[in-house]
C-alpha positions as CSV (number, residue, x, y, z in Angstrom):
1,X,75.9,118.0,117.5
2,X,78.4,115.1,117.5
3,X,80.4,115.5,114.2
4,X,82.5,112.5,114.5
5,X,82.5,110.1,111.8
6,X,80.4,107.0,111.8
7,X,82.7,104.0,111.0
8,X,81.4,100.4,112.1
9,X,84.5,98.3,113.1
10,X,83.7,95.7,110.3
11,X,84.4,98.1,107.6
12,X,87.8,97.2,106.1
13,X,90.2,100.2,106.2
14,X,91.0,101.2,102.8
15,X,94.1,103.1,101.7
16,X,95.1,103.9,98.1
17,X,92.1,101.8,96.9
18,X,93.2,98.7,98.7
19,X,92.1,96.6,101.8
20,X,94.2,95.8,104.8
21,X,92.7,92.3,104.4
22,X,94.7,91.9,101.0
23,X,98.5,91.0,100.6
24,X,100.6,88.7,102.7
25,X,98.4,87.5,105.8
26,X,98.3,85.2,108.7
27,X,95.3,82.8,108.2
28,X,93.5,79.8,109.8
29,X,91.9,77.0,108.0
30,X,88.1,76.8,109.1
31,X,86.7,74.3,106.6
32,X,87.5,71.8,103.8
33,X,84.9,71.0,101.0
34,X,85.6,68.3,98.5
35,X,83.5,69.5,95.2
36,X,85.4,67.1,92.6
37,X,82.2,65.1,92.2
38,X,80.4,68.2,90.9
39,X,82.8,68.6,87.9
40,X,83.4,65.9,85.3
41,X,86.6,67.4,84.2
42,X,88.2,67.8,87.7
43,X,90.1,65.1,89.4
44,X,90.6,67.4,92.3
45,X,88.5,70.3,93.4
46,X,89.4,70.9,97.0
47,X,87.9,74.1,98.5
48,X,89.7,75.4,101.7
49,X,88.0,78.1,103.8
50,X,90.4,80.5,105.2
51,X,89.9,83.4,107.6
52,X,92.5,86.1,108.0
53,X,93.7,87.4,111.4
54,X,91.6,90.2,112.5
55,X,88.8,89.9,109.9
56,X,85.4,88.4,110.3
57,X,85.2,87.4,106.6
58,X,86.5,84.4,104.9
59,X,88.3,83.5,101.6
60,X,88.6,80.6,99.7
61,X,91.8,78.8,98.5
62,X,91.1,76.2,95.7
63,X,93.3,73.3,94.7
64,X,91.7,72.4,91.4
65,X,92.6,70.5,88.2
66,X,93.1,67.3,86.3
67,X,96.2,65.1,86.4
68,X,98.3,64.6,83.5
69,X,98.2,60.9,82.8
70,X,100.4,58.3,80.9
71,X,98.9,56.1,78.1
72,X,98.1,53.4,80.9
73,X,96.1,55.9,82.8
74,X,98.5,56.3,85.5
75,X,99.1,60.0,86.7
76,X,102.4,61.8,86.4
77,X,104.3,64.7,87.4
78,X,102.2,67.8,87.0
79,X,101.2,71.1,88.7
80,X,98.2,69.6,90.2
81,X,100.3,67.0,92.0
82,X,102.8,69.5,93.2
83,X,100.1,71.7,94.5
84,X,98.4,68.9,96.4
85,X,101.6,67.6,97.9
86,X,102.7,71.2,99.0
87,X,99.6,71.6,100.8
88,X,99.4,67.9,102.3
89,X,103.0,68.2,103.6
90,X,102.2,71.7,105.0
91,X,99.3,70.3,107.2
92,X,101.2,67.1,108.1
93,X,99.2,64.6,106.0
94,X,101.5,61.8,104.9
95,X,99.3,60.2,102.4
96,X,98.2,61.4,98.8
97,X,97.2,60.1,95.4
98,X,98.2,56.8,94.2
99,X,99.1,56.0,90.4
100,X,95.3,55.9,89.7
101,X,94.6,59.2,91.3
102,X,92.8,57.9,94.4
103,X,93.7,59.5,97.7
104,X,95.0,57.2,100.0
105,X,96.5,57.4,103.7
106,X,100.0,57.0,104.7
107,X,99.5,53.2,104.7
108,X,98.1,53.0,101.4
109,X,94.3,52.7,102.4
110,X,91.9,54.4,100.0
111,X,90.2,57.4,101.7
112,X,86.6,57.3,100.4
113,X,85.7,60.8,102.1
114,X,88.4,63.2,101.8
115,X,86.3,65.9,103.2
116,X,85.6,64.1,106.4
117,X,89.1,62.8,106.8
118,X,90.4,66.4,106.6
119,X,88.0,67.7,109.1
120,X,88.7,65.1,111.6
121,X,92.4,65.3,111.5
122,X,93.8,68.6,110.2
123,X,91.6,71.5,111.6
124,X,92.8,73.5,114.5
125,X,90.5,74.0,117.2
126,X,89.1,77.6,117.7
127,X,90.6,80.0,120.2
128,X,94.0,77.9,120.2
129,X,97.3,80.1,120.5
130,X,98.3,78.9,117.2
131,X,95.0,79.3,115.2
132,X,96.7,81.5,112.7
133,X,99.5,79.2,111.9
134,X,99.7,79.5,108.1
135,X,100.5,82.6,105.9
136,X,98.8,83.3,102.7
137,X,99.0,85.8,99.8
138,X,95.5,87.2,99.1
139,X,95.0,89.5,96.0
140,X,92.5,90.8,93.6
141,X,92.5,89.0,90.2
142,X,91.1,90.5,87.1
143,X,88.1,88.6,85.7
144,X,89.3,86.5,82.7
145,X,86.1,87.2,80.6
146,X,85.0,90.3,82.1
147,X,88.0,92.6,82.6
148,X,85.9,95.2,84.5
149,X,85.4,92.8,87.4
150,X,88.0,91.6,90.0
151,X,87.8,88.7,92.4
152,X,89.4,87.8,95.7
153,X,91.9,85.2,95.1
154,X,94.2,83.0,97.3
155,X,97.3,81.9,95.6
156,X,97.3,78.1,96.1
157,X,100.2,78.0,98.2
158,X,100.3,78.3,102.0
159,X,103.4,78.3,104.3
160,X,103.9,78.1,108.0
161,X,103.5,81.4,109.6
162,X,107.1,81.7,110.8
163,X,110.0,84.1,109.8
164,X,111.3,81.5,107.2
165,X,107.8,80.8,105.9
166,X,106.9,84.3,105.4
167,X,110.2,85.1,103.7
168,X,109.8,82.0,101.4
169,X,106.4,82.8,100.3
170,X,107.1,86.7,99.8
171,X,110.1,85.7,97.7
172,X,108.2,83.3,95.5
173,X,105.1,85.4,95.0
174,X,107.4,88.5,94.0
175,X,109.1,86.3,91.6
176,X,105.7,85.2,90.0
177,X,104.8,88.9,89.7
178,X,108.0,89.7,88.0
179,X,107.3,86.9,85.3
180,X,103.6,88.1,85.1
181,X,102.4,84.9,86.2
182,X,100.2,86.6,89.0
183,X,98.2,89.2,87.4
184,X,96.6,91.5,89.9
185,X,93.6,93.9,89.2
186,X,94.3,97.5,89.6
187,X,92.9,98.8,92.7
188,X,92.1,102.5,92.5
189,X,89.8,104.6,94.6
190,X,86.4,105.2,93.3
191,X,85.5,108.8,92.9
192,X,81.8,109.4,92.4
193,X,80.4,111.2,89.4
194,X,83.7,111.3,87.4
195,X,83.7,111.4,83.6
196,X,86.2,109.7,81.4
197,X,87.6,111.1,78.4
198,X,85.3,109.2,76.1
199,X,82.4,110.5,77.8
200,X,81.3,107.4,79.7
201,X,80.8,107.3,83.4
202,X,83.5,105.9,85.5
203,X,82.7,102.5,87.3
204,X,84.1,101.6,90.6
205,X,86.6,98.8,90.8
206,X,84.8,95.8,92.4
207,X,86.3,94.9,95.8
């Protein structure tokens, strides 16, 4: 009888409770989705679908929020504006929000369909040598309402997948961790049928 283990190739390798598809990883952008019209509170809700190198699964980077505004309604410096321009500069888009918060191109023309515009101009064709041209930090974030749950999260800051880009992102993320700004969920291996000291059955960390 063949006693070798059965392990399909699409099962992520787990060591010390973690996945090889978490951490600092080369990624490609597969899709853009503008969902801002779905939420009254959101000036921007840009969902960016990423695929990590070597993985068949995707993750979602979200640039989401509302602009800080002056009394006259003009937008002003804020975290959302910084994140938008960081991303736009990275992909090479020379437009951005005008003072009213509308996205315009480099010539100041309003972009009515941002999703279509990004699709047509800022997607790398599949199977090209530089498909994984970006570098991301992907981690498990503890649920804000239910602390027993965790969710795969992409920190909303991509960089170029170069030596300098990787060094920059790794230093930045480690700084945020040291300030407890990035709060990762603990990833511990699940041991079946274990009993906690209070008599409750142990529950697995959700990956």
